[in-house]
N, C-alpha and C positions, 0 to 999 in steps of 0.2 A: 484383635481389638484395634479400631481406628483411633489414632490420637486426636485430641481436640486442640485446635489452634485458636488461641484468643487473638482477636484483631488488635493492632496497635492504633487503629483509626480513632481519632478523637475529634468529634464534631463540636464546634462551638454553638452557642445559641443562634448566632447569626447564620452559620452553616445550615443548621436544622430548619431555620425559617426559610432560607432560600430553597432548600429541597422541598419543603411543604408548598412554597409558592409555585414551583415547577409542577408538582403533582396536581395542585388545585387548578392550574391553568388548563390542564387537559391537553396541552400541546407538547408533544415529545419529539416530533420529527422535524419541525421547522420553528420559526419564531426567534425571539430575542436571545434565548439561551443558546441555541445552536449557532446563531450569528456571533455571539461572544466567543464560543469555542473556535469557530472558523477564524475569527480575528486573532485569537491567541496564536494559532499556527502561523498566520501571515506575519505577525509581528515578531514572534520568536525566531522564525527561520528565514525572515526577510524574503518572502515569496509573494508573488502577485495574487495567486488564487489558492484558496483552500475550500473544498466543498465536502461537507459531512455526508456520510452515507450509512446505510444500515449495518454494514460490516466490511471487513477488508476483502472478503471474497467477492461481494457485489461490486466493490470498487475496482477490483482487478478485471471483472467481467466488463464493466463500463469502459475501463481504459482500453481493453482489447477492441471493443466495438467502436469507440470514438476514433481510434487511430486507424480504423479500416483494416485491421488484421483479420483476414478471412480467407480460409482455404489456403493457408500458407504453412511453411515449415517454420516452427518457432523454437529457437534455441533456449533450453532450460538446463539448470544444473541438475546433475543426477541425484543430488540430495536436496529435496524441497518438500513442501507440504502438499497434501491433496488439493487444497484450494487453488494453488498456482496452476496445477495441471488442469483442474476443472475449468478455470477461466479460459485457458487455451482451447480446450475442447468445446466449450459452449459456442464458439463461432466457427466450428468445423475446421479447426487447425490441427496440424500434426506436430506433436512434440519431437524435438530432436535433442536427445540427452547428451550432455557433455560432462567431462570429468570435473571434479572439484579440487580446490586447493585444500590439502589435508590439514593445514594450520588454521585456516579461517572458515572452512566449509563453504567457501564462495566458489562461484562459477569460474572455471579456468579453461576456456576453450582452446583447443589445439588448432590453430588456424591453418596448419599444413595438412589437416586430415582429408581435405577435398570435399567435405560435406557442404551443401548449399543451404543457407537459411535466410529467410526474408525479414525476420523480426526476432526480437529476443526479450527475455525477462531474466533479470538478475535478482537474487534474493539475499536480504540482510539476515543471515542465519545467526541465531543466538546473539543478536545485537552487534555482530561484526559488520562494519560498513563494506558493502560490496561495490565493485566497479567493473563495468564491462564497456569496452570501446563501442561507440555508436556506429562503428563500421564493421563490415564483414569483408571477407576476401573478395567478394563480388560486388560490393557497393560502398560508396563513401559515406552514406547516411541511411541507416535503417531504423524503423520504429523501435524504441527501447523503453521498456517499462521496468520500474523497480518495485518488487514486492518488499516494501519496507515495513512489513507487519511488526517486526522487532526493531524498527529504526528510529523510534522517537528519541530525540536527543543527539543523534549522530551529527557530526560537524557539517556535512554537506547535504543534509536532508533538504529536499525541495529543489536541489540544484543539479540533479543527475537525470539524464535521459529526458524523455518526453513527458512522462507521468510517473509519479510515485504514489503508492497507497500505503497508509499506516493503519495498523489495527489498534483499536481501543478496547479490545476484548478483555475479559476478566483476568486472564493470566499474563497480561502485558504490564510493563513498568508504569505506564500511565493508563488508567482504565476508566471507562464510562460504563463498565460491566458488559457493554456491547457497543459496536459502532466502528466506523472507519473514517478516514480522512483522505481525500484525493487531493494531491498537491501538484501544481503545474504552473508554468510561467507563460505558456503560449496562449493564443487566442482560441481556447477550447471551452471557454466558460459556458456558453449557451448549450452546446450539445451535451456537456457533462451534467449541467444543472437539469436539463430536460430529462435525461435518463435517470438521474437520482429521484426526481419527482415522479 
């Protein structure tokens, strides 16, 4: 028998009215409500840009494409989600798996292993804030993406790597039942917005 869980969600009359307004507007992908959500991220995490997207997976695919990561070896933690790998493979890249830190489940590259990677994705697993140096043993600066699907509320969210992508999926701490948010501070706004649209 599957247990029934009662939600603790309590909507006020004002909340219900706002939800009804959104539904009646017929606009779910753009418009003033999405702009309010993007502004929330910019203000809360003190970042220059936040662009909403359909989900974290599509946000990661966009991040890989916008940074020009194509036909490269991409460093990934050995413990991650299929969506992270999928984003890497969508642009004809090859994953290069590395060990994880057993306390945080975070990427822990062994820089003396002699492997060559041209870009990298670190993952905030179970809400643990990950960090990976934007350098490799072969380069002082390589494209770095954070799969921050579980990262909403982390201290440094929006200030790591080139692009971070947050999930707003139904099983996350902050949810829109679906959706993602692409966070960045560089001048990548137009290409990201164009790909989202």
